[in-house]
C-alpha positions in Angstrom: 11.9 2.0 -26.8 10.0 0.0 -29.2 6.9 1.4 -31.4 3.7 -0.2 -30.2 1.6 -1.9 -32.6 -1.9 -0.3 -33.8 -4.6 -0.7 -30.8 -2.0 -0.7 -28.0 -1.0 1.5 -25.1 2.7 2.8 -26.2 5.1 1.5 -23.4 6.8 5.0 -22.8 3.1 6.7 -21.8 3.0 3.7 -19.8 6.0 4.1 -17.6 4.7 7.8 -17.2 1.7 7.2 -16.1 3.2 5.1 -13.6 5.3 7.5 -12.6 3.1 10.3 -12.4 0.4 7.9 -10.5 2.7 7.2 -7.9 3.8 11.0 -7.6 0.1 12.0 -7.3 -0.5 9.8 -4.7 2.7 10.6 -3.0 2.0 14.2 -2.6 -1.9 13.7 -1.8 -0.2 12.0 0.9 1.9 14.4 1.9 -1.1 17.0 1.6 -3.4 15.2 4.0 -0.6 15.3 6.5 0.4 19.2 5.6 -3.2 19.6 6.4 -4.4 18.2 8.8 -4.3 21.3 11.3 -6.8 22.9 8.9 -9.3 20.6 10.3 -11.6 22.6 12.1 -15.0 23.0 13.3 -15.6 25.7 10.6 -14.0 23.7 8.4 -14.6 20.0 8.7 -12.3 19.1 5.2 -9.7 21.5 6.2 -8.5 23.2 3.1 -10.9 21.6 0.8 -13.7 23.4 2.7 -11.4 26.7 2.8 -11.7 26.3 -1.6 -15.4 25.9 -1.3 -16.0 28.5 1.2 -17.6 30.6 -1.6 -18.1 33.7 1.0 -16.0 36.4 3.0 -17.9 35.4 5.7 -17.5 31.7 5.6 -13.5 32.1 4.7 -13.2 34.6 7.9 -15.0 32.4 9.9 -12.5 29.8 8.6 -9.4 31.5 8.9 -10.2 32.7 12.6 -10.2 29.2 13.6 -6.8 28.6 12.5 -3.9 29.5 14.9 -0.6 31.0 13.1 0.6 27.1 12.1 -2.3 26.0 10.5 -2.4 29.4 8.3 1.4 28.8 7.7 0.4 24.8 6.6 -2.5 26.6 4.8 0.3 28.4 2.7 2.4 25.7 1.8 -0.4 23.5 1.0 -0.9 26.2 -1.8 2.2 26.0 -2.6 2.8 22.3 -3.3 -0.5 21.9 -4.5 0.6 23.4 -7.7 3.0 20.3 -8.1 0.3 18.5 -7.5 -1.3 19.8 -9.9 0.7 18.6 -13.0 0.7 15.4 -11.3 -2.7 14.3 -11.0 -3.3 16.0 -14.3 -0.6 14.3 -16.4 -1.8 10.6 -14.1 -5.3 10.7 -15.0 -5.1 12.1 -18.7 -2.9 9.8 -19.3 -5.3 6.9 -18.0 -8.2 8.7 -19.6 -6.3 8.0 -23.1 -5.3 4.3 -21.8 -8.7 3.6 -21.0 -9.8 4.9 -24.3 -7.8 2.5 -26.4 -8.9 -0.4 -23.8 -12.4 0.7 -24.5 -11.7 1.0 -28.9 -10.2 -2.8 -28.6 -13.3 -3.8 -27.0 -15.5 -1.7 -29.3 -16.9 -0.1 -26.8 -19.3 3.6 -28.0 -17.5 5.5 -25.2 -13.8 5.2 -26.7 -14.3 8.4 -28.4 -14.4 10.0 -24.9 -10.6 9.7 -23.8 -8.6 12.2 -25.6 -11.7 15.4 -24.9 -11.3 13.8 -21.0 -7.6 13.7 -21.2 -7.3 17.4 -22.2 -9.9 18.3 -19.8 -7.9 17.6 -16.6 -5.4 19.9 -17.8 -8.6 22.4 -17.8 -9.3 21.2 -14.3 -5.4 21.8 -13.0 -5.6 25.6 -14.5 -8.7 25.9 -13.0 -6.9 24.9 -9.6 -4.4 27.2 -10.2 -6.7 30.1 -10.8 -8.5 28.5 -7.4 -5.1 28.5 -5.4 -4.5 32.4 -6.6 -7.7 33.6 -4.9 -7.1 31.1 -1.3 -3.3 32.9 -1.4 -5.4 36.3 -2.0 -7.7 35.2 1.2 -4.5 34.1 3.2 -2.5 37.4 2.4 -4.9 40.0 2.0 -8.6 39.7 3.2 -11.6 37.2 2.8 -13.0 40.0 0.3 -15.2 39.6 -2.9 -14.8 37.9 -5.8 -11.9 35.7 -4.1 -14.0 33.1 -2.1 -17.0 32.6 -5.2 -13.9 32.7 -7.8 -12.1 29.9 -5.7 -15.8 27.7 -5.1 -16.3 27.7 -8.6 -13.2 27.0 -9.6 -12.8 24.6 -7.1 -16.7 22.9 -8.3 -15.7 22.6 -12.1 -12.4 21.3 -10.9 -13.8 18.4 -8.7 -16.4 17.7 -11.4 -14.2 16.9 -14.0 -11.4 15.4 -12.2 -14.3 12.5 -11.4 -15.5 12.3 -14.7 -11.9 11.8 -15.7 -10.7 8.8 -13.0 -14.4 7.5 -13.5 -13.6 7.1 -17.3 -10.4 6.2 -16.4 -11.0 2.9 -14.1 -14.4 1.6 -16.5 -11.4 1.5 -18.9 -9.1 -0.5 -16.8 -11.9 -2.7 -15.3 -13.6 -3.2 -19.4 -9.6 -4.1 -20.4 -10.2 -6.6 -17.5 -12.9 -8.4 -18.2 -11.6 -8.9 -22.0 -8.5 -10.3 -20.4 -9.9 -12.9 -18.3 -12.8 -13.4 -21.3 -9.7 -14.1 -23.4 -8.1 -17.0 -21.6 -8.5 -20.1 -22.5 
């Protein structure tokens, strides 16, 4: 593998990024497929509704709306989500680093944000793991405090961190694309 010159995102990181992105999108599709039975009136967004229930009575209403097959799907989904956490955290964190490099080349003042946002994607994954622990406790035992509340707080912060990371990565990709078009003769 050749060394990357200064100002270039290393080829090996690019390959890992693309692999993690494809794995993330594949796992997201699988999670959506597995989670289809979880979409009910009390849980209009399936597992995401469960993550954001926020209190024992809402969590119980969702559990009551799921038959045995749906609860099994929820359990499988929560287990598979642990693999998804690593894939999306890796893809988004590398996307943030790549974006930072693109922004640095274009002399954008937001270039400094790439590394902190990359690390925050791993915090999002850790929060996702804690959230899942709460949801598993609810599924196996009963929806009792503090688990629905913990799951909601973790999910809310996780979604915020992921959103900010994705916006930053897309900004970097857009700036890079505009820079390439502008450099063409």
